[in-house]
VEXLUM-16895 format. One record per residue (C-alpha): x, y, z; residue in three letters. Coordinates in Angstrom, 2 decimals, padded with zeros to 5 digits. Layout:
BEGIN
<c1->X, c2->Y, c3->Z, type->ALA> $
...
END
This chain:
BEGIN
<c1->149.40, c2->054.80, c3->328.83, type->MET> $
<c1->148.02, c2->057.83, c3->330.68, type->ASP> $
<c1->147.57, c2->060.21, c3->327.74, type->TRP> $
<c1->145.40, c2->062.57, c3->329.76, type->ASN> $
<c1->148.11, c2->062.81, c3->332.39, type->GLY> $
<c1->150.52, c2->064.08, c3->329.73, type->ILE> $
<c1->148.03, c2->066.39, c3->328.01, type->LEU> $
<c1->146.78, c2->067.96, c3->331.24, type->ASN> $
<c1->150.26, c2->069.11, c3->332.23, type->LYS> $
<c1->150.90, c2->072.84, c3->332.11, type->GLU> $
<c1->154.23, c2->072.07, c3->330.50, type->GLN> $
<c1->155.54, c2->068.97, c3->328.79, type->ARG> $
<c1->159.13, c2->067.84, c3->328.25, type->PHE> $
<c1->160.07, c2->066.07, c3->325.06, type->ALA> $
<c1->163.03, c2->064.68, c3->323.15, type->ILE> $
<c1->163.20, c2->065.25, c3->319.40, type->GLY> $
<c1->165.29, c2->062.81, c3->317.36, type->LEU> $
<c1->166.28, c2->063.37, c3->313.75, type->THR> $
<c1->168.83, c2->062.17, c3->311.21, type->SER> $
<c1->170.21, c2->064.56, c3->308.60, type->GLY> $
<c1->169.80, c2->063.90, c3->304.89, type->ALA> $
<c1->173.58, c2->063.99, c3->304.44, type->SER> $
<c1->173.79, c2->060.96, c3->306.75, type->SER> $
<c1->176.61, c2->062.46, c3->308.83, type->LEU> $
<c1->174.87, c2->061.71, c3->312.09, type->GLY> $
<c1->171.85, c2->062.15, c3->314.34, type->LEU> $
<c1->170.57, c2->064.93, c3->316.55, type->GLN> $
<c1->168.76, c2->064.62, c3->319.87, type->ALA> $
<c1->167.18, c2->067.68, c3->321.49, type->THR> $
<c1->165.47, c2->068.18, c3->324.84, type->LEU> $
<c1->162.77, c2->070.86, c3->324.95, type->VAL> $
<c1->160.05, c2->072.22, c3->327.17, type->ARG> $
<c1->156.70, c2->072.75, c3->325.47, type->ILE> $
<c1->153.58, c2->074.58, c3->326.54, type->LYS> $
<c1->150.24, c2->074.76, c3->324.78, type->GLY> $
<c1->149.30, c2->073.75, c3->321.27, type->THR> $
<c1->148.49, c2->075.38, c3->317.94, type->GLY> $
<c1->148.80, c2->079.16, c3->317.94, type->SER> $
<c1->149.44, c2->079.09, c3->321.71, type->ARG> $
<c1->152.39, c2->076.71, c3->321.43, type->LEU> $
<c1->155.59, c2->077.89, c3->323.14, type->ALA> $
<c1->158.95, c2->076.10, c3->323.18, type->VAL> $
<c1->162.17, c2->076.45, c3->325.14, type->LYS> $
<c1->165.35, c2->074.69, c3->324.06, type->HIS> $
<c1->167.10, c2->072.94, c3->326.95, type->LEU> $
<c1->169.88, c2->070.74, c3->325.58, type->HIS> $
<c1->171.10, c2->069.18, c3->322.33, type->THR> $
<c1->173.60, c2->066.48, c3->321.49, type->LEU> $
<c1->174.86, c2->065.58, c3->318.04, type->ASN> $
<c1->176.38, c2->062.18, c3->317.28, type->ARG> $
<c1->178.35, c2->061.20, c3->314.19, type->ARG> $
<c1->177.62, c2->057.88, c3->312.57, type->TYR> $
<c1->180.44, c2->055.39, c3->312.33, type->GLU> $
<c1->181.88, c2->055.18, c3->308.82, type->THR> $
<c1->180.52, c2->051.71, c3->308.13, type->GLY> $
<c1->176.98, c2->052.59, c3->309.16, type->PHE> $
<c1->177.06, c2->055.82, c3->307.17, type->ARG> $
<c1->178.31, c2->053.98, c3->304.08, type->THR> $
<c1->175.37, c2->051.58, c3->304.36, type->ARG> $
<c1->172.89, c2->054.46, c3->304.72, type->LEU> $
<c1->174.30, c2->056.07, c3->301.59, type->LEU> $
<c1->174.20, c2->052.93, c3->299.44, type->ALA> $
<c1->172.33, c2->053.80, c3->296.22, type->PRO> $
<c1->170.57, c2->050.44, c3->296.23, type->ARG> $
<c1->169.72, c2->047.99, c3->299.00, type->MET> $
<c1->167.43, c2->045.01, c3->299.45, type->ASP> $
<c1->164.58, c2->044.76, c3->301.93, type->THR> $
<c1->166.68, c2->042.73, c3->304.36, type->GLN> $
<c1->169.31, c2->045.48, c3->304.60, type->GLU> $
<c1->166.59, c2->048.11, c3->304.93, type->LEU> $
<c1->165.05, c2->046.22, c3->307.84, type->SER> $
<c1->168.39, c2->045.83, c3->309.56, type->LEU> $
<c1->169.23, c2->049.51, c3->309.16, type->LEU> $
<c1->165.86, c2->050.57, c3->310.57, type->SER> $
<c1->166.36, c2->048.60, c3->313.79, type->PHE> $
<c1->170.02, c2->049.61, c3->314.09, type->GLU> $
<c1->169.09, c2->053.27, c3->313.71, type->LEU> $
<c1->166.34, c2->052.76, c3->316.27, type->GLY> $
<c1->169.01, c2->051.57, c3->318.70, type->ASP> $
<c1->171.23, c2->054.57, c3->317.92, type->LEU> $
<c1->168.28, c2->056.90, c3->318.49, type->PHE> $
<c1->167.54, c2->055.10, c3->321.77, type->ALA> $
<c1->171.16, c2->055.48, c3->322.88, type->ASP> $
<c1->170.97, c2->059.24, c3->322.33, type->ALA> $
<c1->167.57, c2->059.47, c3->324.01, type->ALA> $
<c1->168.84, c2->057.61, c3->327.06, type->GLU> $
<c1->171.76, c2->060.04, c3->327.34, type->GLU> $
<c1->169.32, c2->062.95, c3->327.25, type->LEU> $
<c1->167.09, c2->061.23, c3->329.81, type->LEU> $
<c1->170.07, c2->061.03, c3->332.15, type->ASP> $
<c1->170.75, c2->064.72, c3->331.55, type->HIS> $
<c1->167.09, c2->065.54, c3->332.21, type->ALA> $
<c1->167.24, c2->063.73, c3->335.56, type->LYS> $
<c1->170.18, c2->065.85, c3->336.68, type->THR> $
<c1->168.04, c2->068.91, c3->335.91, type->GLU> $
<c1->165.05, c2->067.53, c3->337.79, type->GLY> $
<c1->163.08, c2->067.09, c3->334.56, type->VAL> $
<c1->160.75, c2->064.18, c3->333.72, type->THR> $
<c1->160.47, c2->063.56, c3->329.98, type->VAL> $
<c1->156.92, c2->062.85, c3->328.78, type->ASP> $
<c1->157.43, c2->061.62, c3->325.23, type->TYR> $
<c1->159.88, c2->061.19, c3->322.36, type->ILE> $
<c1->159.32, c2->062.34, c3->318.80, type->SER> $
<c1->161.26, c2->061.38, c3->315.67, type->THR> $
<c1->161.08, c2->061.86, c3->311.94, type->ASP> $
<c1->163.61, c2->059.06, c3->311.43, type->GLY> $
<c1->165.92, c2->059.00, c3->308.44, type->HIS> $
<c1->164.37, c2->059.46, c3->305.01, type->THR> $
<c1->165.36, c2->056.70, c3->302.60, type->MET> $
<c1->162.91, c2->057.65, c3->299.85, type->SER> $
<c1->160.65, c2->060.62, c3->299.23, type->HIS> $
<c1->158.51, c2->060.72, c3->296.08, type->ILE> $
<c1->156.10, c2->063.66, c3->296.36, type->PRO> $
<c1->153.13, c2->064.21, c3->294.05, type->PRO> $
<c1->154.16, c2->065.67, c3->290.72, type->ARG> $
<c1->151.40, c2->064.76, c3->288.28, type->ASN> $
<c1->148.34, c2->062.51, c3->288.11, type->VAL> $
<c1->150.11, c2->059.78, c3->286.15, type->ASN> $
<c1->152.81, c2->059.00, c3->288.72, type->LYS> $
<c1->152.64, c2->057.43, c3->292.16, type->GLY> $
<c1->153.72, c2->058.93, c3->295.46, type->ILE> $
<c1->155.47, c2->057.55, c3->298.51, type->GLY> $
<c1->157.78, c2->058.28, c3->301.39, type->THR> $
<c1->159.80, c2->056.00, c3->303.65, type->LEU> $
<c1->161.60, c2->056.81, c3->306.89, type->GLN> $
<c1->163.56, c2->054.33, c3->309.00, type->ILE> $
<c1->164.55, c2->054.32, c3->312.67, type->GLY> $
<c1->162.17, c2->051.85, c3->314.29, type->GLU> $
<c1->159.96, c2->053.63, c3->316.86, type->SER> $
<c1->159.20, c2->050.36, c3->318.68, type->SER> $
<c1->162.88, c2->049.97, c3->319.51, type->VAL> $
<c1->163.00, c2->053.48, c3->320.96, type->ILE> $
<c1->159.80, c2->052.95, c3->322.96, type->ALA> $
<c1->160.95, c2->049.59, c3->324.30, type->GLU> $
<c1->164.37, c2->050.88, c3->325.30, type->ARG> $
<c1->163.19, c2->054.11, c3->326.94, type->THR> $
<c1->159.72, c2->053.11, c3->328.13, type->GLY> $
<c1->158.29, c2->056.35, c3->326.71, type->LEU> $
<c1->155.65, c2->056.88, c3->324.01, type->PRO> $
<c1->157.18, c2->057.69, c3->320.63, type->VAL> $
<c1->155.52, c2->059.83, c3->317.95, type->VAL> $
<c1->156.86, c2->059.23, c3->314.44, type->SER> $
<c1->156.16, c2->059.05, c3->310.69, type->ASP> $
<c1->154.89, c2->062.59, c3->310.07, type->PHE> $
<c1->155.24, c2->062.99, c3->306.32, type->LEU> $
<c1->152.90, c2->060.23, c3->305.17, type->ALA> $
<c1->149.61, c2->061.72, c3->306.42, type->ARG> $
<c1->150.13, c2->065.06, c3->304.68, type->ASP> $
<c1->150.96, c2->063.21, c3->301.48, type->MET> $
<c1->147.89, c2->061.00, c3->301.87, type->ALA> $
<c1->145.91, c2->064.25, c3->302.00, type->ALA> $
<c1->147.45, c2->065.36, c3->298.71, type->GLY> $
<c1->150.38, c2->067.35, c3->300.09, type->GLY> $
<c1->154.12, c2->067.31, c3->299.55, type->GLN> $
<c1->154.80, c2->066.04, c3->303.08, type->GLY> $
<c1->157.63, c2->068.58, c3->303.33, type->ALA> $
<c1->159.35, c2->070.77, c3->304.29, type->PRO> $
<c1->158.75, c2->069.28, c3->307.72, type->LEU> $
<c1->160.22, c2->072.27, c3->309.57, type->LEU> $
<c1->157.67, c2->074.73, c3->308.14, type->SER> $
<c1->155.18, c2->074.12, c3->310.96, type->TYR> $
<c1->157.77, c2->074.89, c3->313.63, type->ALA> $
<c1->158.92, c2->078.00, c3->311.76, type->CYS> $
<c1->155.36, c2->079.29, c3->311.58, type->ALA> $
<c1->154.78, c2->078.81, c3->315.31, type->ARG> $
<c1->158.18, c2->080.05, c3->316.46, type->LEU> $
<c1->158.64, c2->083.10, c3->314.24, type->PHE> $
<c1->155.16, c2->084.41, c3->313.52, type->HIS> $
<c1->154.71, c2->088.10, c3->314.37, type->ARG> $
<c1->151.82, c2->090.36, c3->313.48, type->TRP> $
<c1->154.17, c2->093.25, c3->312.70, type->ASP> $
<c1->156.70, c2->091.58, c3->310.37, type->ARG> $
<c1->157.32, c2->089.06, c3->307.61, type->VAL> $
<c1->160.10, c2->086.56, c3->308.25, type->SER> $
<c1->161.77, c2->084.05, c3->305.96, type->VAL> $
<c1->163.29, c2->080.93, c3->307.54, type->CYS> $
<c1->166.04, c2->079.28, c3->305.53, type->LEU> $
<c1->166.91, c2->075.77, c3->306.68, type->ASP> $
<c1->170.35, c2->074.90, c3->305.30, type->LEU> $
<c1->170.02, c2->071.15, c3->305.69, type->GLY> $
<c1->170.62, c2->068.24, c3->303.33, type->GLY> $
<c1->167.93, c2->069.80, c3->301.19, type->THR> $
<c1->167.34, c2->073.53, c3->301.53, type->VAL> $
<c1->163.87, c2->074.53, c3->302.65, type->SER> $
<c1->162.37, c2->078.02, c3->302.69, type->ILE> $
<c1->159.42, c2->079.03, c3->304.85, type->THR> $
<c1->157.85, c2->082.46, c3->304.51, type->VAL> $
<c1->156.08, c2->083.39, c3->307.75, type->VAL> $
<c1->153.78, c2->086.33, c3->306.90, type->PRO> $
<c1->151.63, c2->088.46, c3->309.15, type->ARG> $
<c1->148.61, c2->086.41, c3->308.11, type->ASP> $
<c1->149.43, c2->082.68, c3->308.22, type->LEU> $
<c1->146.85, c2->082.04, c3->305.52, type->ASP> $
<c1->149.52, c2->083.39, c3->303.16, type->ASP> $
<c1->152.29, c2->081.10, c3->304.45, type->LEU> $
<c1->154.63, c2->079.69, c3->301.79, type->ILE> $
<c1->157.03, c2->076.76, c3->302.27, type->ALA> $
<c1->158.99, c2->074.67, c3->299.79, type->PHE> $
<c1->162.30, c2->072.93, c3->299.16, type->ASP> $
<c1->164.53, c2->075.22, c3->297.12, type->ALA> $
<c1->166.79, c2->072.34, c3->296.07, type->GLY> $
<c1->169.85, c2->070.47, c3->297.29, type->PRO> $
<c1->171.90, c2->071.72, c3->300.22, type->GLY> $
<c1->174.57, c2->069.80, c3->302.07, type->THR> $
<c1->173.78, c2->066.55, c3->300.24, type->ILE> $
<c1->175.28, c2->068.14, c3->297.12, type->ALA> $
<c1->178.27, c2->069.79, c3->298.80, type->ILE> $
<c1->179.07, c2->066.85, c3->301.08, type->ASP> $
<c1->178.49, c2->064.44, c3->298.23, type->GLY> $
<c1->180.98, c2->066.26, c3->296.02, type->ALA> $
<c1->183.58, c2->066.32, c3->298.80, type->VAL> $
<c1->183.13, c2->062.64, c3->299.54, type->ARG> $
<c1->183.30, c2->061.60, c3->295.87, type->TYR> $
<c1->186.26, c2->063.80, c3->294.96, type->LEU> $
<c1->188.29, c2->062.81, c3->298.02, type->SER> $
<c1->187.62, c2->059.10, c3->297.55, type->GLY> $
<c1->185.78, c2->059.03, c3->300.86, type->GLY> $
<c1->188.65, c2->060.43, c3->302.92, type->THR> $
<c1->186.68, c2->063.64, c3->303.61, type->LYS> $
<c1->183.02, c2->063.90, c3->304.52, type->GLU> $
<c1->182.32, c2->067.63, c3->304.23, type->TYR> $
<c1->183.89, c2->070.99, c3->303.42, type->ASP> $
<c1->184.91, c2->072.21, c3->306.87, type->ASP> $
<c1->183.76, c2->075.81, c3->307.18, type->GLY> $
<c1->183.58, c2->076.09, c3->303.39, type->GLY> $
<c1->187.37, c2->076.40, c3->303.19, type->LYS> $
<c1->187.76, c2->074.36, c3->300.00, type->ALA> $
<c1->184.99, c2->076.32, c3->298.26, type->ALA> $
<c1->186.58, c2->079.60, c3->299.31, type->LYS> $
<c1->189.93, c2->078.52, c3->297.83, type->ALA> $
<c1->188.40, c2->077.42, c3->294.52, type->GLY> $
<c1->187.20, c2->079.19, c3->291.38, type->VAL> $
<c1->183.70, c2->078.53, c3->290.05, type->VAL> $
<c1->183.61, c2->076.59, c3->286.78, type->VAL> $
<c1->180.95, c2->078.49, c3->284.83, type->ASP> $
<c1->179.86, c2->075.72, c3->282.46, type->GLU> $
<c1->179.57, c2->073.25, c3->285.36, type->PHE> $
<c1->177.53, c2->075.76, c3->287.36, type->LEU> $
<c1->175.19, c2->076.19, c3->284.41, type->GLU> $
<c1->174.83, c2->072.42, c3->284.15, type->TYR> $
<c1->173.98, c2->072.03, c3->287.84, type->LEU> $
<c1->171.38, c2->074.79, c3->287.70, type->LEU> $
<c1->169.70, c2->073.33, c3->284.61, type->ASP> $
<c1->167.83, c2->070.68, c3->286.63, type->HIS> $
<c1->164.07, c2->070.89, c3->285.90, type->PRO> $
<c1->163.20, c2->070.93, c3->289.61, type->TYR> $
<c1->164.37, c2->074.52, c3->289.99, type->PHE> $
<c1->161.67, c2->075.75, c3->287.59, type->ASN> $
<c1->158.84, c2->073.99, c3->289.37, type->ARG> $
<c1->156.38, c2->076.30, c3->291.12, type->VAL> $
<c1->155.67, c2->075.71, c3->294.86, type->PRO> $
<c1->154.34, c2->073.82, c3->296.66, type->PRO> $
<c1->157.17, c2->071.42, c3->295.95, type->LYS> $
<c1->159.60, c2->069.16, c3->297.78, type->SER> $
<c1->162.57, c2->067.07, c3->296.81, type->THR> $
<c1->165.27, c2->064.86, c3->298.25, type->GLY> $
<c1->167.76, c2->062.10, c3->297.62, type->TRP> $
<c1->165.98, c2->060.60, c3->294.63, type->SER> $
<c1->166.58, c2->063.78, c3->292.60, type->GLU> $
<c1->169.67, c2->065.33, c3->294.19, type->PHE> $
<c1->171.56, c2->062.48, c3->295.81, type->GLY> $
<c1->175.22, c2->062.51, c3->294.73, type->PRO> $
<c1->174.90, c2->059.32, c3->292.69, type->ASP> $
<c1->172.05, c2->060.87, c3->290.71, type->VAL> $
<c1->172.98, c2->064.55, c3->290.58, type->TYR> $
<c1->176.77, c2->064.63, c3->290.69, type->LEU> $
<c1->178.70, c2->061.41, c3->290.09, type->ARG> $
<c1->178.82, c2->061.38, c3->286.30, type->ASP> $
<c1->179.19, c2->065.16, c3->285.97, type->SER> $
<c1->182.09, c2->065.23, c3->288.41, type->LEU> $
<c1->183.80, c2->062.31, c3->286.67, type->ALA> $
<c1->183.50, c2->064.13, c3->283.36, type->ALA> $
<c1->185.39, c2->067.10, c3->284.81, type->ARG> $
<c1->188.32, c2->065.30, c3->286.40, type->ASN> $
<c1->190.67, c2->067.86, c3->284.86, type->ASP> $
<c1->189.37, c2->070.45, c3->287.32, type->LYS> $
<c1->190.74, c2->070.83, c3->290.84, type->SER> $
<c1->189.06, c2->069.59, c3->293.99, type->PHE> $
<c1->188.65, c2->073.16, c3->295.21, type->GLU> $
<c1->187.14, c2->074.41, c3->291.93, type->ASP> $
<c1->184.55, c2->071.63, c3->291.78, type->LEU> $
<c1->183.54, c2->072.07, c3->295.44, type->VAL> $
<c1->183.36, c2->075.83, c3->294.88, type->ALA> $
<c1->181.03, c2->075.26, c3->291.94, type->THR> $
<c1->178.72, c2->072.91, c3->293.84, type->CYS> $
<c1->178.58, c2->075.40, c3->296.70, type->THR> $
<c1->177.81, c2->078.25, c3->294.31, type->ALA> $
<c1->175.00, c2->076.17, c3->292.77, type->ALA> $
<c1->173.37, c2->075.72, c3->296.18, type->VAL> $
<c1->173.67, c2->079.44, c3->296.98, type->ALA> $
<c1->172.46, c2->080.58, c3->293.57, type->TYR> $
<c1->169.46, c2->078.23, c3->293.63, type->SER> $
<c1->168.40, c2->079.81, c3->296.94, type->ILE> $
<c1->168.79, c2->083.35, c3->295.63, type->VAL> $
<c1->166.94, c2->082.50, c3->292.43, type->ARG> $
<c1->164.08, c2->080.81, c3->294.32, type->ALA> $
<c1->163.73, c2->083.82, c3->296.59, type->TYR> $
<c1->163.68, c2->086.28, c3->293.72, type->ASN> $
<c1->161.21, c2->084.26, c3->291.70, type->ARG> $
<c1->158.77, c2->082.88, c3->294.27, type->PHE> $
<c1->158.96, c2->085.19, c3->297.29, type->ILE> $
<c1->160.11, c2->088.71, c3->296.40, type->ARG> $
<c1->157.12, c2->089.46, c3->294.11, type->PRO> $
<c1->154.67, c2->088.57, c3->296.90, type->ARG> $
<c1->156.25, c2->089.71, c3->300.17, type->HIS> $
<c1->158.28, c2->092.55, c3->301.59, type->GLU> $
<c1->160.50, c2->090.64, c3->303.99, type->VAL> $
<c1->161.69, c2->092.09, c3->307.31, type->ASP> $
<c1->163.90, c2->089.25, c3->308.58, type->ARG> $
<c1->165.80, c2->086.44, c3->306.87, type->PHE> $
<c1->166.57, c2->083.80, c3->309.49, type->ILE> $
<c1->169.26, c2->081.16, c3->308.87, type->LEU> $
<c1->169.25, c2->077.74, c3->310.55, type->MET> $
<c1->170.50, c2->074.20, c3->309.97, type->GLY> $
<c1->173.88, c2->072.51, c3->309.74, type->GLY> $
<c1->174.83, c2->074.41, c3->306.59, type->GLY> $
<c1->175.24, c2->077.54, c3->308.73, type->CYS> $
<c1->178.71, c2->076.18, c3->309.57, type->ARG> $
<c1->179.72, c2->076.60, c3->305.92, type->ASN> $
<c1->180.85, c2->080.23, c3->305.98, type->LYS> $
<c1->181.42, c2->080.37, c3->302.23, type->THR> $
<c1->177.88, c2->079.21, c3->301.50, type->LEU> $
<c1->176.39, c2->081.70, c3->303.96, type->VAL> $
<c1->178.49, c2->084.56, c3->302.59, type->ASP> $
<c1->177.36, c2->083.81, c3->299.04, type->GLN> $
<c1->173.69, c2->083.77, c3->300.08, type->ILE> $
<c1->174.08, c2->087.10, c3->301.87, type->LYS> $
<c1->175.86, c2->088.60, c3->298.86, type->LYS> $
<c1->173.10, c2->087.44, c3->296.52, type->GLY> $
<c1->170.41, c2->088.91, c3->298.80, type->LEU> $
<c1->172.32, c2->091.93, c3->300.00, type->SER> $
<c1->169.23, c2->094.09, c3->300.54, type->ASP> $
<c1->167.85, c2->091.81, c3->303.29, type->LEU> $
<c1->168.39, c2->091.85, c3->307.05, type->THR> $
<c1->169.90, c2->088.52, c3->308.13, type->PHE> $
<c1->169.59, c2->086.81, c3->311.48, type->ARG> $
<c1->170.33, c2->083.28, c3->312.70, type->THR> $
<c1->168.08, c2->081.18, c3->314.92, type->SER> $
<c1->170.61, c2->081.82, c3->317.72, type->GLU> $
<c1->169.27, c2->085.37, c3->317.87, type->ASN> $
<c1->166.06, c2->083.78, c3->319.17, type->TYR> $
<c1->167.78, c2->081.42, c3->321.65, type->GLN> $
<c1->167.35, c2->078.51, c3->319.24, type->LEU> $
<c1->170.66, c2->076.84, c3->318.22, type->PRO> $
<c1->170.93, c2->076.44, c3->314.45, type->HIS> $
<c1->172.01, c2->072.81, c3->314.80, type->ASP> $
<c1->169.05, c2->071.98, c3->317.09, type->ALA> $
<c1->166.21, c2->073.18, c3->314.89, type->MET> $
<c1->165.47, c2->069.75, c3->313.40, type->GLY> $
<c1->164.98, c2->068.18, c3->316.82, type->GLY> $
<c1->162.98, c2->071.16, c3->318.07, type->ILE> $
<c1->160.67, c2->071.01, c3->315.06, type->GLY> $
<c1->160.10, c2->067.28, c3->315.40, type->VAL> $
<c1->159.34, c2->067.61, c3->319.14, type->ALA> $
<c1->156.77, c2->070.29, c3->318.31, type->MET> $
<c1->155.08, c2->068.05, c3->315.75, type->LEU> $
<c1->154.91, c2->065.24, c3->318.31, type->GLY> $
<c1->153.23, c2->067.60, c3->320.74, type->ASN> $
<c1->150.60, c2->068.48, c3->318.15, type->GLU> $
<c1->149.93, c2->064.82, c3->317.40, type->THR> $
<c1->149.37, c2->064.05, c3->321.08, type->LEU> $
<c1->147.13, c2->067.11, c3->321.44, type->CYS> $
<c1->145.08, c2->066.24, c3->318.36, type->GLY> $
<c1->146.16, c2->069.43, c3->316.57, type->THR> $
<c1->146.91, c2->069.48, c3->312.82, type->PRO> $
<c1->150.63, c2->069.76, c3->312.14, type->GLY> $
<c1->150.54, c2->070.93, c3->308.54, type->ASN> $
<c1->149.59, c2->074.10, c3->306.69, type->PHE> $
<c1->147.72, c2->073.05, c3->303.53, type->PRO> $
<c1->148.54, c2->076.36, c3->301.86, type->GLN> $
<c1->152.24, c2->075.43, c3->302.17, type->ALA> $
<c1->152.24, c2->071.71, c3->301.38, type->THR> $
<c1->149.34, c2->071.63, c3->298.91, type->GLY> $
<c1->147.33, c2->069.18, c3->301.04, type->ALA> $
<c1->143.56, c2->069.20, c3->300.67, type->LYS> $
<c1->143.10, c2->069.82, c3->304.40, type->ARG> $
<c1->144.83, c2->070.36, c3->307.70, type->ALA> $
<c1->145.66, c2->066.95, c3->309.15, type->ALA> $
<c1->146.86, c2->065.46, c3->312.41, type->ILE> $
<c1->150.24, c2->063.99, c3->311.49, type->LEU> $
<c1->152.21, c2->061.06, c3->312.83, type->GLY> $
<c1->151.72, c2->057.72, c3->314.53, type->LYS> $
<c1->152.04, c2->056.92, c3->318.21, type->ILE> $
<c1->153.94, c2->053.93, c3->319.60, type->THR> $
<c1->152.96, c2->053.50, c3->323.28, type->PRO> $
<c1->155.65, c2->053.26, c3->325.94, type->GLY> $
<c1->155.94, c2->050.48, c3->328.45, type->ARG> $
END
């Protein structure tokens, strides 16, 4: 593999592959990248989103699975990633573009960040990189979270590095809110030594999980937040949802399916309130997500920073009710979306992953220790050579 040939290019083209925590589908994004570190510049070129078939999604969401099923899923997802990458490679050819590498953070099956000295840590992502490399012939950079965690960090939020590089300005403080399966907040200050990033709590995994459970699997998500808008918040249920100990933890912190997956966070509590309407319960879960964001901002960010821009991104931007509630709770802030910066909200995961792959290839650290809690800046990821 001619690494120097890739690194010596004035501009590189990459495909970022990612799978959302809600397990609705995958995202593949084609970008152009120049430079590295503080000189890194990115241009979004094309994105495609693919829904998973119902059977595959059901298997991804299974609360328990054996090692055989995990192995099968990893290779199957690798094939699905490769299918999407090949489609983008065909698109790139029509634009006269030669793709240099592929980058993926896979699909997180387990994320156990450091909490105290008496408990272990671990993280596991599937979506076999060797399958992608063999199918496409391109080098694949993957498995980014583990190195930061090995260095004592949370491993997440993964998008914080991209936010820092894309939205840093010397004359303003920006907050990036990624409304994904889990909600992550990244504060990009004038001086990056003061950068803050953490998971605020559950996002679409809670809302989608409630919809899926309450509809008996006939619905996968609240389209546009219409059900939540039609419902009335159940106050005692909202209080219950917001009583989770994670919300009181001080950053750096990260979370995921093990704490806020529907089977853990919602199933029993929803079953105990079967006298309430579908709309009221979805409205309450949506309000819990919005309120946890507002509360995290007021507690962890407002006392330290005077924010100029609040930038929304991620699949949750399609939930108008959720977005409206966040804006109402933080009515004194100026809101933007990533689209205002020519970055589609539903492409940010792929863009961020492609940027991390670039840093791995360039030998540049892809974490900010002040955000993740790692002992040092580390070069993240592993490289699977192409053919």
